[in-house]
C-alpha positions in Angstrom: 104.9 84.6 112.3 102.5 87.3 111.3 98.7 86.7 111.6 96.2 89.0 110.1 92.9 88.9 108.2 92.5 90.2 104.7 89.0 91.6 105.5 90.0 93.5 108.6 91.6 96.9 109.2 90.3 98.4 106.0 91.2 102.0 105.5 88.4 104.4 106.4 89.4 107.0 103.8 89.2 105.5 100.4 89.6 108.8 98.5 92.6 107.0 96.9 92.9 103.3 96.1 94.9 101.5 98.8 97.9 99.3 98.0 99.2 97.3 101.0 102.2 95.0 100.8 101.6 91.8 102.7 104.8 89.9 101.8 107.7 91.4 99.7 111.0 89.8 98.7 113.3 90.5 95.7 111.3 88.1 93.5 107.6 88.3 94.8 105.2 90.9 96.1 101.9 89.9 97.7 99.6 92.8 98.2 96.1 93.7 99.3 94.4 96.3 97.1 91.3 98.1 98.3 89.2 99.8 95.6 85.8 101.5 95.9 84.6 103.1 92.6 88.3 103.5 91.5 89.3 103.2 87.9 92.5 103.7 86.0 92.2 107.0 84.1 91.1 106.5 80.5 94.2 106.3 78.2 96.4 105.1 81.0 97.6 101.5 81.1 99.5 99.3 83.6 102.6 97.9 81.8 104.3 96.0 84.5 107.7 94.4 84.3 106.6 91.4 86.3 103.6 89.1 85.8 100.6 89.5 88.2 98.1 87.0 89.5 95.1 88.8 91.0 91.9 87.6 92.7 88.8 89.5 93.8 88.2 88.4 97.4 85.2 90.8 97.9 83.2 93.1 95.6 83.5 93.2 91.8 85.6 94.7 89.1 86.3 94.9 85.4 89.7 94.8 83.8 90.2 96.1 80.3 93.1 95.0 78.2 94.9 97.0 75.4 93.5 94.3 73.0 90.0 95.5 73.7 89.1 92.5 75.8 87.1 93.3 79.1 87.2 90.7 81.9 84.5 90.9 84.6 85.5 89.6 88.0 83.4 88.8 91.0 84.2 87.3 94.4 86.5 84.4 93.9 87.5 85.1 90.3 91.1 85.5 89.4 93.2 86.2 86.3 96.9 85.8 85.6 98.3 88.8 83.7 101.7 88.4 81.9 104.5 90.8 82.2 104.0 93.8 79.8 100.4 92.9 79.1 98.8 96.4 79.1 95.7 96.6 81.2 93.7 99.0 83.3 90.9 98.8 85.9 87.8 99.9 84.0 85.3 99.6 86.9 85.1 98.7 90.6 82.0 98.4 92.7 80.6 101.7 94.0 78.5 100.1 96.9 81.2 98.1 98.7 84.9 97.8 98.8 86.5 95.6 96.3 89.3 93.7 98.0 92.0 92.3 95.7 94.7 89.8 96.5 97.6 90.4 94.1 100.8 88.4 93.6 103.5 90.0 91.5 106.2 87.6 90.4 
């Protein structure tokens, strides 16, 4: 059994967005993502082969979809993104870390 806390042991250097696998099998990946003022470069889109359920545990963010829809997320908000639904991170909070819990399935 592994015990940890999603809010502890945050990276000190957030020059780059942090992706940390928490559980990984052939069929599922659960990861903690830590962002602080990170965005996906304009014109680049995530186009993932698996669906992704993602929740903002702390902070805030905006996801933009290729359809033009923008979804604002605050603490506790989550969204389920189907496989091959093109999306990007349009904004994350500059003042504090945005901690995401993502499940790829």
